KOLZA-810126 format. One line per 4 residues: number of its first residue (from 1); for each residue x, y, z of C-alpha. Coordinates in steps of 0.02 Angstrom, whole numbers, always signed. Each point is the difference from the previous one (the first is absolute). Layout:
BEGIN
NUM) X:Y:Z  ...
***
This chain:
BEGIN
1) +3167:-2113:-5234  -16:+19:-182  -165:-27:-90  +4:-83:-186
5) -164:-2:-99  -16:-156:-93  -85:-3:-184  -58:-161:-33
9) -124:+11:-151  -52:-106:-149  -39:+127:-151  +77:+164:-54
13) -136:+120:+42  +0:-58:+192  +184:-5:+6  +28:+179:-89
17) -165:+71:+137  +96:-75:+148  +166:+18:-33  -58:+204:-44
21) -70:-10:+182  +165:-70:+86  +91:+115:-89  -62:+140:+97
25) -8:-65:+172  +194:-101:+6  +184:+30:-85  +13:-198:+13
29) -124:-126:-85  +5:-196:-15  -61:-83:-150  -55:-191:-8
33) +19:-73:-150  -71:-173:+4  -49:-137:-139  -85:-193:-16
37) +163:-68:+89  -75:+0:+167  -167:-61:-76  -64:+212:+78
41) -90:+97:-103  +115:+105:-135  +38:+192:+33  +43:+98:-126
45) +161:-52:-112  +172:+59:+56  +13:+103:-167  -147:+116:+8
49) +28:+22:+193  +155:+67:-60  -65:+93:-160  -149:+82:+101
53) +117:+48:+151  +129:+59:-107  -125:+118:-88  -72:+52:+167
57) +119:+4:+135  +49:+187:+60  +137:-36:+137  -60:-167:+96
61) +142:-128:+26  -75:-171:-48  +21:-166:+75  -40:-167:-98
65) -74:-146:+90  +4:-151:-130  -97:-164:+4  +25:-47:-177
69) +75:-152:-99  +161:+66:-68  +41:+138:+151  +184:+4:-73
73) -71:+69:-173  -98:+110:+91  +130:+66:+104  +104:+38:-179
77) -162:+74:-78  -5:+123:+163  +188:+34:-3  -6:+54:-184
81) -154:+126:+44  +18:+174:+48  -108:-13:+164  +84:+75:+157
85) -8:-184:+77  +47:-10:+183  -6:-180:+10  -57:-158:-73
89) -75:-132:+110  +17:-196:-32  -69:-139:+98  +106:-100:+121
93) -63:-166:-83  +66:+38:-169  +163:+98:+49  +46:-159:+105
97) +28:-97:-148  +40:+126:-154  +145:+128:+22  -65:+170:-59
101) +133:+160:-38  -66:+166:-36  +59:+158:-1  -158:+53:+92
105) -34:-38:+200  -65:-168:+38  -118:-29:+137  -74:-168:+57
109) -155:-46:+44  -45:-124:+131  -151:-88:-8  -105:-80:+169
113) +55:-152:-55  +192:+29:-18  +135:-73:+132  +40:+168:+71
117) +163:-95:+73  +29:-19:-199  -31:+161:-44  +146:+67:+149
121) +105:-123:-70  +1:+55:-178  -36:+187:+1  +58:+61:+156
125) +100:+150:-96  -146:+11:-107  -67:+190:-25  -177:-28:+33
129) -99:-145:+51  -192:+31:+0  -111:-125:+78  -169:-45:-61
133) -132:+30:+138  -136:-70:-99  -17:-148:-137  +87:+79:-141
137) -81:+32:-180  -175:+131:+56  -29:+148:+75  -123:-44:+161
141) +68:-159:+70  -19:-17:+180  +148:+57:+93  +125:-121:+77
145) +42:+78:+192  +111:-140:+19  +130:+65:-134  +43:+131:+122
149) +103:-87:+99  +123:-27:-149  +62:+173:+31  +62:-35:+164
153) +80:-159:-48  +101:+54:-154  +60:+161:+113  +70:-125:+129
157) +85:-95:-134  +106:+152:-62  -105:+69:-161  +33:+172:+10
161) -85:+57:-169  -185:+60:-35  -140:-100:+41  -160:+21:-75
165) -177:-75:+25  -140:-9:-144  -147:-66:-7  -194:+47:+98
169) +52:+147:+90  -130:+124:+74  -31:+106:+160  -10:-147:+116
173) +143:-88:-91  +106:+155:+9  -31:+14:+189  +77:-180:+28
177) +165:+38:-96  -10:+179:+110  +20:-97:+159  +137:-130:-52
181) +161:+11:+85  +77:-54:-160  -58:+122:-135  +21:-12:-194
185) +63:+133:-81  -143:+32:-134  -170:-81:-33  -74:-37:-186
189) -189:+53:-17  -127:-18:-130  -178:-42:+25  -20:+114:+136
193) +52:+154:-76  -95:-13:-161  -155:+65:+66  +61:+166:+85
197) +187:+20:-37  +39:+160:+85  -107:-41:+152  +52:-171:+20
201) +192:+36:-31  -23:+130:+130  -93:-96:+127  +125:-158:-11
205) +144:+142:+25  -54:+73:+125  -23:-200:+85  +190:-54:-42
209) +72:+179:+19  -84:+82:+153
***
């Protein structure tokens, strides 16, 4: 199971610090971009995040999780960057009402309140579905264990793409995930990794990939 460190930072200095720390421990990172659209605190704007990442990335592939007013325009901005972008993640409640075409791989983010049957109906052939296991928008929100059963539901409905979990995951939550009959392909981890990135990453790896 792959562990993808997540960056959700509000200014350039902290973004750069976490970015440099996480590129030392993983070959793929996920960058969260949030604006006031969702009544949440805004992160470092996308253009600034792209600039910092472009100037400081030395090999990690990147995912961008967009919680923004204009994800179509933001996806075009990412297309035109020189970054090694592995995936752009857009929320289901936006995608179900908007068509987005891109040369970049797109994934679907499912919030806790989204109808999983509607997700399956519309995005059964998607490359990636990422379940939010917290109320999205801020690192440190509590883990929602009831979201884990959606992995089984998705697989039993015939979904064959990648499944990821995002939010509130530390050692205790990783132990729950490791015991699942239907496991995700990856987990996205942010605040748990910040204090001691290397040691924390290795600990989660031991739990999830014994």
